[in-house]
C-alpha positions as CSV (number, residue, x, y, z in Angstrom):
1,M,107.4,234.0,97.3
2,K,103.8,233.2,98.3
3,F,100.9,235.4,97.3
4,H,98.7,235.7,100.4
5,S,95.7,237.1,98.7
6,A,95.4,234.0,96.5
7,T,95.6,231.6,99.5
8,R,93.2,233.7,101.5
9,N,90.6,233.6,98.8
10,G,91.0,229.8,98.4
11,P,92.0,227.7,95.5
12,G,90.7,228.7,92.1
13,R,89.5,232.1,93.3
14,V,90.6,235.3,91.6
15,P,92.0,237.9,94.0
16,G,89.6,240.9,94.1
17,A,86.7,239.0,92.5
18,R,84.3,240.2,95.2
19,I,85.3,243.8,94.5
20,L,84.9,243.3,90.7
21,A,81.4,241.8,91.3
22,A,80.4,244.7,93.5
23,C,81.5,247.2,91.0
24,A,79.6,245.4,88.2
25,L,76.4,245.5,90.3
26,L,76.9,249.2,91.0
27,L,77.4,249.9,87.3
28,A,74.3,247.9,86.3
29,A,72.1,249.4,89.0
30,P,71.0,252.5,86.9
31,M,69.6,250.2,84.2
32,F,67.3,248.6,86.7
33,H,66.4,251.7,88.6
34,K,62.9,252.2,87.1
35,T,62.1,248.5,86.9
36,A,63.2,247.5,90.4
37,A,60.2,249.1,92.1
38,A,57.8,248.4,89.3
39,Y,58.2,244.6,88.9
40,D,58.2,241.5,91.0
41,G,59.9,238.4,89.8
42,M,57.3,237.0,87.4
43,T,55.1,239.9,86.4
44,G,55.6,243.4,85.3
45,R,53.7,246.6,85.9
46,G,50.0,246.0,86.3
47,G,50.4,242.2,86.5
48,I,51.6,241.9,82.9
49,P,53.8,238.8,82.3
50,W,57.5,239.7,82.4
51,E,58.0,238.3,78.9
52,L,55.2,240.4,77.5
53,D,56.6,243.5,79.2
54,R,60.0,243.0,77.6
55,F,58.4,242.3,74.2
56,I,56.4,245.5,74.4
57,I,59.4,247.6,75.4
58,C,61.5,246.2,72.5
59,T,58.7,246.7,70.0
60,I,58.2,250.4,71.1
61,R,61.9,251.0,70.7
62,E,61.9,249.5,67.2
63,A,58.7,251.3,66.2
64,Q,60.0,254.7,67.4
65,R,63.3,254.1,65.5
66,N,61.4,253.4,62.3
67,V,58.3,255.7,62.5
68,H,57.4,257.8,59.5
69,D,54.3,259.3,58.0
70,T,52.7,255.8,57.3
71,N,49.3,257.1,56.2
72,R,50.7,260.0,54.2
73,D,48.7,262.7,55.9
74,G,51.7,265.0,56.3
75,K,52.0,264.4,60.1
76,V,53.8,261.9,62.3
77,N,51.4,261.3,65.2
78,C,49.6,258.5,67.2
79,I,48.3,256.9,64.0
80,D,51.9,256.4,62.6
81,Y,53.3,255.2,65.9
82,T,50.4,252.7,66.4
83,L,50.6,251.4,62.8
84,M,54.4,251.0,63.1
85,F,54.1,249.2,66.5
86,K,51.5,246.8,65.1
87,S,53.7,246.1,62.0
88,C,56.8,245.5,64.1
89,W,54.9,243.4,66.6
90,D,53.4,241.1,63.9
91,R,56.8,240.7,62.3
92,S,58.6,239.9,65.6
93,Y,56.0,238.3,67.9
94,G,53.0,237.6,65.8
95,N,53.2,233.9,66.5
96,T,53.1,234.3,70.3
97,A,50.1,233.8,72.6
98,Y,49.7,237.6,72.9
99,S,47.2,239.3,70.6
100,C,48.0,242.8,69.4
101,E,45.1,245.0,68.2
102,I,44.6,248.6,67.3
103,V,42.2,250.5,69.6
104,R,40.7,254.0,69.1
105,N,39.5,256.2,71.9
106,K,37.1,259.0,71.1
107,N,36.3,261.1,74.2
108,G,35.1,264.5,73.3
109,S,38.2,266.4,72.3
110,F,40.5,263.4,72.8
111,H,40.7,261.2,69.7
112,H,43.6,258.8,70.0
113,L,44.9,255.6,68.4
114,F,46.9,253.1,70.5
115,I,47.5,249.4,71.1
116,G,45.5,246.9,73.0
117,M,47.5,243.8,74.0
118,R,45.5,240.7,75.0
119,Y,47.0,238.0,77.1
120,G,44.8,235.3,78.6
121,S,41.5,237.0,79.7
122,S,43.2,240.4,80.3
123,I,44.0,243.3,78.1
124,V,46.6,246.1,78.6
125,F,46.5,249.4,76.8
126,I,49.9,250.6,75.3
127,E,51.0,254.0,74.2
128,P,53.5,253.5,71.4
129,W,54.1,257.3,71.2
130,T,55.4,257.3,74.8
131,Y,58.3,259.5,75.8
132,D,59.8,256.6,77.7
133,P,59.4,253.0,76.4
134,E,59.6,251.7,80.0
135,M,56.5,253.7,80.8
136,F,54.2,252.4,78.1
137,L,50.8,252.1,79.8
138,M,48.2,254.5,78.7
139,E,47.6,255.7,82.2
140,D,51.4,256.4,82.5
141,N,51.1,258.8,79.6
142,W,47.6,260.4,79.8
143,P,45.7,261.9,82.8
144,A,42.4,260.3,83.6
145,R,40.5,263.5,82.5
146,K,41.9,262.9,79.0
147,Y,42.0,259.1,78.6
148,N,38.9,257.2,79.7
149,P,39.0,253.5,78.7
150,S,35.2,253.4,78.7
151,Y,35.4,255.3,75.4
152,N,37.6,252.7,73.7
153,I,36.5,251.5,70.3
154,Y,37.7,247.9,69.4
155,G,37.8,246.2,66.0
156,E,39.8,248.9,64.4
157,T,42.8,246.8,63.3
158,A,41.8,245.8,59.8
159,K,40.6,249.3,59.0
160,W,43.9,251.0,60.0
161,M,46.3,248.4,58.8
162,G,44.5,248.6,55.4
163,K,45.6,252.2,55.2
164,F,49.1,251.3,56.2
165,Y,49.5,248.7,53.4
166,K,48.0,250.9,50.6
């Protein structure tokens, strides 16, 4: 008896392989739903290199899994998320070309700690306390009336990490 499906697909082909491949793509599609529109091939959201984008998302997830009251003030807030992100980043990606620093923004009633990531001559501002690690940019998480980058204060890393390691 001859199996027609095998001969129709050609030698070495698995019958139904096209159907299996189509099903796999359909099942994987939800994982790329948010990222498909936000990224082109080489850069992520806002022109961030794809590699950096993935590193940031992985570090946010690790920091959020391990966050605790790092500065022992009785609260888990932006300070703790930022310190945990910086610690995780330095441990995992500290030897890469990307420079991670702690940035403070003091704009009237808005007083917030977050991450500045330098790559080349650019900097991207990251919210480690984000509700969705895929949406990590400060402007993804804070309205313009709250977060204004012109109030950013740089050079805060040593001060805050010193509190973390006490």
